[in-house]
Structures are given as structure tokens and as C-alpha cells.
KEDOVO-393930 format. One record per atom (N, C-alpha, C): x negated, y, z. Coordinates in steps of 0.2 Angstrom, whole numbers, plus 5000, padded with zeros to 4 digits. Atoms other than C-alpha are relative to their C-alpha. Layout:
XYZ
...
***
This chain:
500850025002
455654645565
499450005004
500649974993
454154635576
499450054993
500249975005
452854755570
499349974995
500450065002
451854605565
500150014993
499650055008
453254575550
500050084995
499849935004
453354785547
499550044996
500450005004
452354805532
500150085000
500249955000
452654975534
499650045007
500349994994
451854985551
499249975001
500850035001
450454875547
499750044995
500249965005
449954955533
500050054999
499849915003
449755155533
499650034997
500649985001
448155185529
499649974995
500050065008
447455105510
499549955003
500350034996
446155045520
499949955007
499950054995
446854935532
500349934994
499650065004
447354815517
499349974999
500650044999
445554785515
499749955003
500050054996
445154735530
500349935000
499650075000
446554605529
499449934996
500150045002
446154545514
499149984998
500750044999
444154505519
500049945004
500050044996
445054415534
500449954996
499850025006
446054335521
499749924993
500650025008
444754275507
499549965003
500950065001
443154145507
499750044995
500549975001
441654225504
499949994992
499950015006
441654175485
500350024997
499449945004
443354275481
499650064999
500249944997
442654415490
499650034997
500749925003
440954465481
500549984993
499549985007
442154395465
500350075000
499549975000
443154525470
499850084999
500649915000
441854695475
499649994996
500750025003
440354625465
500050034993
500049995004
439654695451
499549964996
500750035006
438254655438
499450025003
500849994998
436254635443
500350065004
500149964993
436054815452
500550025005
499350004998
437854835454
500050125000
500049935001
437255035449
500450024995
499749975006
438655055433
500649995006
499549994993
439855015451
499850075004
500049924996
439155165461
500050054996
499649975002
439255255449
500750044996
499349985001
441055255443
500150035005
499749994995
441255285461
499750115002
500449954999
439855435459
500250074996
499849965004
440755505445
500650055002
499549954997
442455555454
499950045005
499749944996
441955615469
499350074997
500349915000
440755765460
500450044999
499849945003
442155835454
500650025007
499749954992
442955955468
500750044996
499549994999
444756015469
499950065000
500249935000
445156195466
500950015003
499349984997
446956245476
500250054998
499849934999
448056355473
500650035006
499250004998
449656415482
500150055000
499749995001
450856485488
500850004993
499650035001
451856435478
500749954999
499450064997
453556325477
500049924999
500250074999
453056125480
500449995002
499550045000
454656075486
500349944997
499650095007
455155945473
499349984996
500550025008
453455865466
500249944999
500050045006
453455725453
499749954999
500450025004
452455615452
499849934996
499850055005
453155505439
499650024990
500449985004
452355495421
500449954992
499950065005
452955395405
499450004994
500549995003
451855305395
500449944993
499950005007
452055235378
501349965002
499350014999
454155265383
500349985001
499750044994
454455205396
499750045006
500349954993
454355305414
500049985005
500150024993
453355255427
499850045007
500149974994
453655295445
499350045004
500849984998
451755305447
499749984994
500250025003
450655335434
499349944998
500250064998
449555175439
499949954999
499950085002
449455005431
499849955004
500450044997
448854875440
499349954994
500650025004
447254805430
499749954998
500250055002
446754665420
499649965006
500450034993
446154545435
499849954998
499950114999
445654345432
499949985004
500150034996
445854235442
500650025009
499849984994
447254315451
500249955005
499550064996
448054145459
499450005006
500449994994
446254155469
500250045006
500149934991
446854305481
500949955002
499250035000
449054215480
500149964996
499950065004
449554075473
500550024993
499649955004
450754175464
499650034994
500349975005
449554255453
500350074998
499449955004
450254365440
500650015002
499249995000
451854325440
500350045007
499749984992
451954385461
499750094997
499949945002
451254555453
500250014996
499549975003
452154585441
500850015004
499649984997
453554555450
500050085008
499949904995
452854695464
500150054998
500249945005
452454825449
500550014998
499350005003
454354785443
500550045005
499549994993
454954815462
499750055002
500449954998
453854965464
500250054996
499649985009
454355025444
499250044999
500749995003
452155055438
500249954995
499950045003
451754915429
499549955000
500650065002
450454775423
499749974997
500550025006
449054735414
500049945002
500450035002
448954565412
499549954997
500450015001
447454475413
499949914995
499750035002
447354315400
499749925004
500550104995
446254185412
500450045007
499750004992
447654225425
500749985001
499450055001
449054105427
500450065006
499850065005
450254085427
500249984992
500050015009
450254145408
500550064997
499549965005
450854235397
500950025000
499350035000
452854185395
500150005007
499850004993
453054145415
500050065002
499949945001
452254315418
500550065000
499849935004
453054415407
501149985005
499650024998
454954315413
500050045009
499849944992
454454385433
500150075000
499949925000
454354575429
500750004996
499449945002
455854585419
499950024996
500049925002
456154735413
499450025001
500549954997
454654795422
499750014994
500649985004
453154885412
499649974998
500550054996
452054755408
499250004992
500450025007
450454735395
499649954998
500150095000
449954565389
499050044996
500849995005
447654585387
499749935000
500250095003
446754425378
499450064999
500750015001
444854405380
500349954992
499950035008
444754325361
499349915002
500150075003
444454135362
500049954998
499650055003
444754065350
500050064993
500049965007
445054095329
500450034999
499449945001
446054235320
500749965003
499050025000
447754115320
500149995007
499750014991
447354085342
500150084998
499749924998
447254285342
500850024998
499249964999
448954315331
500349935004
499450014997
449754195340
500250025006
499849954993
449454305356
500250065000
500049955001
449754435347
500950005001
499050015002
451854355341
499949985009
499550054994
452054255359
499950075004
499849984997
451854415368
500550074999
499449975003
452954525358
500449975001
499550085001
454054375358
500450015010
499849994994
453854385376
500550075004
499949934998
454354565379
499650065004
500349954996
452854645385
499850084993
499949935003
452754845380
499449994996
500449995007
450954835370
499549965002
500650085000
449254715367
499450015001
500549964998
447854745375
499249954999
500550055002
446054685369
499550035003
500749954999
444654705378
499250014997
500350035004
443154725370
499050015003
500949974997
441454745383
499849945004
500350074996
441254545386
499749964995
500650025008
440054505370
499849935005
499950044997
439354425383
500050015010
500149994993
439254375401
499550015005
500749984995
438454455415
499749985006
500450034996
437354435426
500450005008
499849994993
438354415444
499549985005
500650044997
437154395456
500049985006
499750034995
438054385471
500249924998
500050075003
438754225463
499549974998
500450065000
437154155458
499550005005
500150024994
436454195474
500149965005
499750054995
437554075482
500049954996
499950065006
437453945465
500950004999
499349965000
439454015465
500049974991
500350005004
439353955446
501250014997
499150015003
441154015439
499850064990
500250005007
441354035421
499550004995
500849975005
439454055415
500149954995
500250005007
439154045398
499649904998
500450064999
438853865393
499950014990
499650025006
438353805375
500349964998
499350025004
439753795363
500550035003
499849984996
440553885375
500450064998
499649955004
442253995367
499750075000
500249935004
441454165371
499649994993
500249985008
440754145352
500550034998
499349955005
442454205346
499750085003
499949904999
442154385356
499450024999
500749965002
440354395352
500150004991
500150005012
440854375331
500550095000
499449955002
442654505335
499450084998
500249975002
442254645327
500850074995
499549975004
443254805318
500649964995
499550045001
443954715307
500549944998
499450044995
444754595319
500550075002
499949974996
445354755324
500850014994
499849965005
445954815308
500949945000
499550045000
447154645307
500649985005
499449984993
447854665324
500750064999
499749945000
448354825320
500849984995
499550015005
449254735304
500649975002
499950054998
450054605313
500350035004
499750014992
450554665330
500750074998
499449954997
452454765335
499850045002
500349964993
451454825349
499750045000
500449975002
450654975351
499149945002
500450054999
448954905352
499350055004
500449994996
447454945365
499549954999
500450044999
445554935366
500050025008
500250024993
444854895383
499250015000
500750034998
443054935387
499750074994
500249945007
442655095375
499550045006
500349994995
441355185383
499750054994
500349965007
440655305369
500750054996
499449975005
441455435358
499850024993
499950005007
440855375344
500549914998
499750054996
441555195350
500950034998
499449925000
443255345353
500350004995
499649975004
443355385336
500149964995
499750075008
443155225325
500649985004
499150044997
444855155337
500350044995
499449985003
445755295333
499949994992
499950005009
445055295313
500349944999
500050065001
445655115315
500950005002
499349984996
447455175321
500149965006
500050034989
447255105342
500450054999
499549974999
448655175349
499750035009
500249984992
447755185366
499249975000
500649994999
445855205370
500050005007
499950014994
445455125387
499350015003
500650004996
444055175396
499949985005
500350064996
443055065406
499549944996
500650015002
441554985409
500349915005
499950074994
442354825420
499850025006
499849974993
442354905436
499149975002
500650034997
440554885436
499649934998
500150115004
440354675429
499749994996
500550015007
439654715412
499250035001
500649975002
438354825407
499750015005
500049984995
437454865421
499450074999
500449945006
436355045421
500350054997
499449935004
438055135413
500250035003
499749954998
438755285414
500750005005
499349964997
440455325428
500649994994
499250015007
442055305418
500250065001
499749955002
442655455423
499550084998
500749955005
440855545415
500149964993
499950035009
441355455398
500650044999
499349984999
443255525401
499950074995
499849975005
443055685394
499750004993
500350025010
441955635377
500649954996
499450075006
443255505373
500950044998
499449945002
444555645376
499850054992
500249985010
443655765363
500249984994
500150035007
443355605349
501050024998
499150025003
445355565350
500250065000
499749965001
445855735349
500950004999
499150005001
447755695355
500249914994
499350055007
448255555339
499749935004
500050074999
448055405353
500050025010
500049974992
448555395375
499449984998
500250014996
447055365384
500349985009
499550064992
447055235400
499150025002
500850014999
445355255410
500049965009
500150034990
444855135427
499250005001
500949994999
443255105434
499850055008
500549954994
443155165455
500750045003
499449994996
444855215458
500549995004
500050014991
445455215476
500750045004
499549954994
446455375481
500350034995
499449965005
447855495474
499650064998
500549975002
446455605474
499750024992
500550015003
445455515462
500550004993
499250015007
447355485450
499950064997
500149935003
447455665448
499550044996
500849995003
445455695443
500249964996
500250055010
445755565428
500650064994
499349985003
447455645423
499750074998
499949925000
446955825425
499450024994
500650045003
445255755414
500249994994
500050015005
446255695400
500449925000
499550064997
446955525406
500950014997
499550015000
448655475400
500549975008
500050044993
448655335416
499349995001
500649994993
447455295430
500349895001
499850084999
447255075429
499449985006
500350014994
446555015447
500149915001
500050075000
446054835450
499949965006
499950034992
445254785467
500350065005
499549954997
446254915474
500849955001
499950054997
447654805472
500049955001
500050064996
447154645475
499850005005
500049994994
446654695490
500750005005
499550035002
448554715492
500449935000
499850035002
448854595484
499849925005
499950054999
447854455494
499950015007
499750004991
448154545512
500849985002
499549995000
450054535510
500149954993
499950035006
450554455492
500350094998
499949975003
451854535483
500250075003
500149964996
452554645498
499450045000
500749974999
450854715501
499750024993
500249965008
450754775482
500350054998
499249955000
452454865484
499750035005
500249944995
451754945501
499350034999
500749985001
449954985495
500350064994
499849995002
450655075479
500550105003
499749954996
451855175491
499650045004
500449965000
450455245499
499550054996
500349975007
449555275484
500450074998
499749985002
450855365477
500450085008
499949944993
451155465495
499350065000
500649945000
449355515492
499950064993
500149985007
449655565474
500650075002
499449965001
451255675479
499550065008
500649934994
449955775494
499850044994
500449965006
448955815481
500350034994
499749945005
449855885468
500250075004
499749964996
450755985482
499450065003
500449954997
449056045490
499750034991
500449975004
448556095472
500350075000
499649954999
450156195472
500350004992
499850045010
450856095453
500749955004
499550044997
452556005457
499949924994
500050075003
451855885442
499450014995
500750025004
450655825431
499750054992
500049975004
450755935417
500150085000
500349904995
450756125427
498949985000
500749994997
448656025430
499750034993
500549995005
447256095418
499550015002
500650014996
445356095420
499850065006
500649974995
445156235430
500450015009
500050034990
445956145447
499349945000
500750074999
444156025445
499550095000
500549995000
442656095448
499149964999
500550064998
440756005449
499650015004
500150014992
440255975467
499649955000
500450084997
439055875476
500249955003
499550044997
439455725481
499750005005
500350014994
439455675499
500049945004
500350064995
439555495504
499449954994
500450065003
438355375498
500549924995
499350065004
439455275482
499649935002
500250055003
439455115483
501149955003
499250054999
441154975483
500750055005
499349984994
442155055498
499650095005
500449924999
441055235500
500850035001
499649964999
442755285497
500750005005
499950054993
443355215514
499750025008
500349964995
442555315527
500149975008
499550014996
443755235540
500049925000
500250065002
443155055534
499449975007
500350024997
442854945548
499749935000
500150085003
441954785542
499150035001
500950034999
439954715547
500050004992
500849985007
438554775533
500149914994
500450075005
438454575528
500950014996
499650035004
440454565520
500050094997
500049955004
440054735511
499849954992
***
């Protein structure tokens, strides 16, 4: 096998996936992947929130056997990092969601499949086999339409059902608008009106009919987290859509503590928003997350080298988590508490790739 064919040789740092992904993608798909809404302030604050947390390591402990795995909804995940729901995955690799599902099953973590990614609910589940998988729905139809997707997800073997609740309006993605590139822009009579009408009564109905744990993605305040668990929601998913919806929002990790306080252990907690490194994952778990989802990161792996690229990316991320845990002086997440972190000053100006200082892309490609 040549070095070019050997993924372990080609990809030894996470930023190397970014470089190859940029080479493989056209400008429209690249901007869709890295961009946010309006001034991209929320996107930057996601990264700033993570960078403003410093780690406090302990030493002279036996860390010869570190376990990076964690359980979620009764299944053991090799790494508590899921592939966040990303629409139009087929634009980055022809197999789309099926390719990612097969890759996460091979690695041992899981996928949250977007309802607007091909090849769709059933075929992606088939590709996943017994792998961990969650189906995410944007509401584009009436009650019967939503209920049908709930039942189909259960029949297809998904482990949970996720509703995204922060997309009542489609945001202004100025990278697209500036190029006059239309991507699911809102039109009169658009089916998005169903999302805008969706409310807590619909959550009550979904909980009544669902045989699967129900997740709400897009919770950003302790008030809504409290309402969610009062409605029996099984998992509160802290997210600002990767900075792609409401601009001038708060970084996800800054929101997490108030959500943890509101939930009080009554539901699982997931989070996404700017998570790229092993240290990022550990910080989120210290602050109360049960699992972390990454979006852009795994798509870089997908666009760079398909399914094997996704597997290789998570291998590197797992190594980063293992190193972080061992250098903190723990052998697993259960040993962590807030004594291992403190607020600190940020170092890098936050932007979508500030976490990768060795990334060597021309400025016009950011």
C-alpha cells in the first residue's frame, strides 16, 4: 500500500482533513459547510466559549488504563461524540447519510441523521445495521406527517427521535446570498410554515405516540430546558445550529451550565457548537453534557476521504480525548468534576477554523 492510500499516514492531524476537504469541494458547498448567519457572531462565540475554559490537571495518579467510552440510551459508545444532523450530506460524498452511518457503526459511535439528507430514513438505517442512530426531523408537514416519521423511525430501528426546534425562520446565510446562490430559501407557501406553527402541544403529542426517547435540539435557555423536561422530553440538546440560525446568540458551552441546572438530572443532555478537539469534548462533559455532537468536523472527514475518512477522523479525536483524560489524571469521565476547569483568557481570535492554528489555507478560503 502506498502512503497515498494509507489513511493512517495521510491523516495524522485533524486539520489535515480540512485541507483536503477544501480541495475537493466547490465554493458553494464549502461556504455552506463553514458559514453561519449574518455577521457569524454566534458561530465565533461558540468557539470563544470553549476557549475561555482552562483545564486544571492533577498528577501522580495511575492512568495506565484510560476508558474513552460512555453509555447513551442504553448503548455503549466507543466515544461519546455523535455526528450532528447535517443536511445534504450527499453534496459532500455521494452516499450521504448512509456512508456516515456505516462509518460510525464501524468506529463505534453514532449518527444523528438529518431528515434533509439522502438516502433517507430507511436506507440510512439499513446502512447502519446495529449501529447507534438517531433520526432528526424538520417539521415540513401536518400532525399526520410528523407522526408518520415518528413511527417510521421506530420501525427502522433508530435509538431515539430528535426534533429540531430553532428553525422557525430560515436565516440569512450571507455567504450564499452574496454569491446569489439559492439553497432552500423561503418562498411563499413554503412547507416551513409547519415548523413555525409547531409548539409545546405538538411535543406532548409526539411524546404520547413515540416508543423512542424524544430529543429536542435547539434549546438555548434554562427556561425552555425546564419546559422541555416538564413535558417529559428525554434529552435536551443544547444547540444554536452551529451559528447558522439566530445571529448574536450565546456560545453553546456558555449556555450549558444553566441548562444542566434546569434539567436537574431528569433528562439526558447533548450539546453541539464549535466542538473540534478532544479537549473540547472533555470540557463539555465536565460541565454536564452526556454526549457531544460535531457537525463540520466529521463532514471534513467525509469530504476528504469518504466513510474511511470519517472513521480515521474519529480515531484521531479519540486519541486526543484519551490524552486529555490521562493528562488530567483520570481514567474515565466519571472521575471528572468542575475542579478540573476554570475560566481563563482566550488566546486565538475565534472563527470557524481558529482551533486549527497549523491549518494553512489562503485567507479567501476561510
